[in-house]
Structures are given as structure tokens and as C-alpha cells.
N, C-alpha and C positions, 0 to 999 in steps of 0.2 A: 461632146462632153456629157450631154444628157443621157445617151444610151449607156455610157459607162456607169453613170450614177444608178440607173435602173438595174444593170447587171450586178453591181456591187450590193445594192439593196436586196436583190433576190438571193445572192450568195449568203448574206447575213441572215436572211430569213430561214434559209435551209439549214444553216449551221447553228442557229440559235437553239439552246437547250429547251426541251419541252416545258420546263418550269416557267419560261418567259410567257407562255400562253396558258398557264395554269388557271383553272377555275377555283371556286371556293372549296370543292371537294378535294382537289389535289392539294390546296393550301392546308386544309384540315389534316390530310394524310401526312403531310410533311411535319406539321406540328406534333401529330400523334407519334411519328417515328422518333422525333427528338425526345418526347416524354418517355416513350418506351425504353429507349437507351438509358436514360437517367434512372428510370425505375429498376431496370435490371442491375445496374451498378449499385444502386442503393440497397436493393434486396440482398445482393451478395455481401455487402458490407454489414448490414443488419444481421444476416444469418451467421456471421462469424462470431457474434456475441448473443446467442439465442436467449440466454437467461438474464442477460444484462438489462437493467432498467432503461427505459427511454421516456422522454417527455414529448409533449406536442412539438410539432415543427414550429420554428420561428415564423412569425408573420412576414418577415422580410425574406423568407426562403424563396428563391426564384422558381423552385419546383411548384410551389403553391400558385404562383402567378401563372405558370404555364398550364396548370390543371384548370384554373378558373377561366383562362382564355380558351382552352379547349371546350369547356362546358358552354361558354357563351357562343363560340363559333359553331358548335354542333347544333345548338338550339336555333341559331340564325339560319343555318343550312336547312333544318327541318321546316322552318317557317317559309323560307324561300321556295322550297319544293312545294309546299302547300299552296302558296299564292300563285304558283305557276302550273298547278295541276299535275305536279310530278307524282311519281310512284308512291302510293300510300305506304308500302312497306318501308321504303327509305325514309319517309317522314317519321314514321314510328321508331325506326332504328336510331336515327340521329337524336330524336327527342329523348329516347331511353339512354343513349350514350351520354347526353348532357346531364341527365338526372343521376346516372351512375357516377360520373366524374365528380359532381357536386357532393354526392353522398360519401364518396371515398375521401374527399378532402376533409369532411367533417369527422370521418373515422380516425384521422390522425390524432384527434383530441383524446381518444379512449385507449389507444394502444399502450401497453405497459411494458412489454419485453421486446428484445430484439427479434425474437421469433414471430411475435405478432406483427411487428413492423415489416419484417421480410415478407410475411404472407400478404399484407396489404399492398406492398410494392409489387409483388408478383401478380396480384389481381389487377392492379393498374396496368401492368405490362401486357396482360392478356386483353384487356379492354382496348388498349392502344394498338395492339396487333390487329384486332378486328377492325378498328377504324382505318388503319393503313390499308387493309384489304378492301374495305367496302367504300370508303369515302370517295375515291375517284369515280365510282359509278354515278355519283350525283351529278358530275359535270356532263355526263351523257344525257341526263334528264332535262338539262336546261337548254 
């Protein structure tokens, strides 16, 4: 019975998706990909009414929650890398991404047209694309 349990455990281990073993960098990349997809959809929608007036996003908008979570997780990742003596460039990159995300959230307060809003969403999409590409590298530093 015990050898069968060991074999079954090994099979599950081999067949488990990589996300089961994800580190904080991979987790950040997954969040960034979700935000990136939302930003692309919202940019397309906003671009369809370029001259139309827009107001600030609702405080209850889940996109803002995701952006704030991204900012927090990127900063935490930077600090974790710093405390573990990780690569200085990654520490700076994630600290900068955190600051950029927070700044972009604030920028929603000042957009006036659909074109402005689409541009902001595209900038967010580009930041998140970079995070998707870079964040998993942090897991190798830990």
C-alpha cells in the first residue's frame, strides 16, 4: 500500500501545473497578465469614443483594486529581493513598477476624454507586459 501511495504522489507532483510551485515573481506575473488583458479591453472601449467625456473611475472599480494590489506586490518583491541580497537591477525595476502603477492609478483622476483614458490604459498594458516578462526572473533570485 505504501509504495502505491509514493508512486501516486510522484505522479501528482510531475503532473501538477507549474503555478502550484509558483514564487512571488510568478504570482506577480499572473496578476500583471490579468491587469494587462483588462487594460487592453478597456483601452479599446475608451478609444471607440475618443472625444467623449470621461470621469474618474469609481472607487469600487475592481481594476483599481488590482492595480493597487500590483503596486503593493511589486514593492514587496523589491524589498524581499533587497533583504535576500538579490539582484540590484530587479530591486529597482520592481520598485519602479510599483511607483508607476500607483502613479497611473492617480492619473485616472485627471483624464477628460476617451482618447486620454485609452492612452492611459495602453500605458498600463505596456507596464504589465513588462512585468509579465520580468517578474518570473525574481523567483530565480530567491
